[in-house]
Phi, psi and omega in degrees: 000154170280144180246130178242122178271117187265111179257013179062030178220041179271146173297152178304323179293328176293318177299319179296320179295317179298324183295333181254003179266121182287153170062047178253125176263116179271127178241125181287142172295159179297330180211134176304142185302322180295328177293316178298316181297317179294323181289319186263336180087151176294129180076004179293140184299326183276352183299315182301311181290321179296321178295314180300318180296315185285319189262339182239292190299312180299307178299323179295322176300318179293321178296316179296319179296334179277000175109356177283141183241008180193168179224149171234137180218158188261040176276144180250144181297329182291351179288336177197147179297321179301317179294320178300311180296320179299312183291322177296325182278327185258336183095171182283340176232124182206169179249130178291136178290323188292329184221359178079000178291148175271146176235139177232128180241080189294337182242026184303327184260012176279152172264168177308312182297326178297317181298311181292325176298319179295316179301313181292315183298328183254009178049049182272148172290154177218162180290120185292352174299334177298332180296340179269357187257010186303332183265003178270153172301149182309317183293345179261356180274087183211134179272126176212213176277150181279347177246153179153187180242002174294135180058027182303314183276359181246025169100013180306313184276340171297312179298315180299315181297320181290319187265333182221068184302324179295318178294318179298316181295323176296319177296311183293330176293320181279322183230084186305331181297346177299330180296338179290347184256013177238000000 
């Protein structure tokens, strides 16, 4: 099965995609992302580590305890220099030191255009949230959680407010400092 870690911050289109994707096991994050964000604050130094613990490490420990021994994910090296260097040093298939899980990165060396060419050539469904990203730089066209502090000072919440005003308003109601970034 595909495993989806649910941090309670998915775009509506992501939820729609999950609803029509067969064999998806939803695993709850240890703490909803908005709770972590409210606790640590926007731009707070501990937010990054707290998010990784809640949204990645904790759920992955539970997945491993349930008998799963590996993960495959669709991250591309061109998304960040750090990811490129990591994959070049460890390879596309490697074992994590911290928990012994195997990782497979089948499209690590694909470019943005390669992914879309494959989707079009094979008439695959895709998350329709990408349709709202046409005006973003290619490196920013990535589906993740709608809340967080990545690209905070470079327009993350301006884009969210323009494209998903209800989500932005829910965020700003809970974390008023988000309004300072639009």
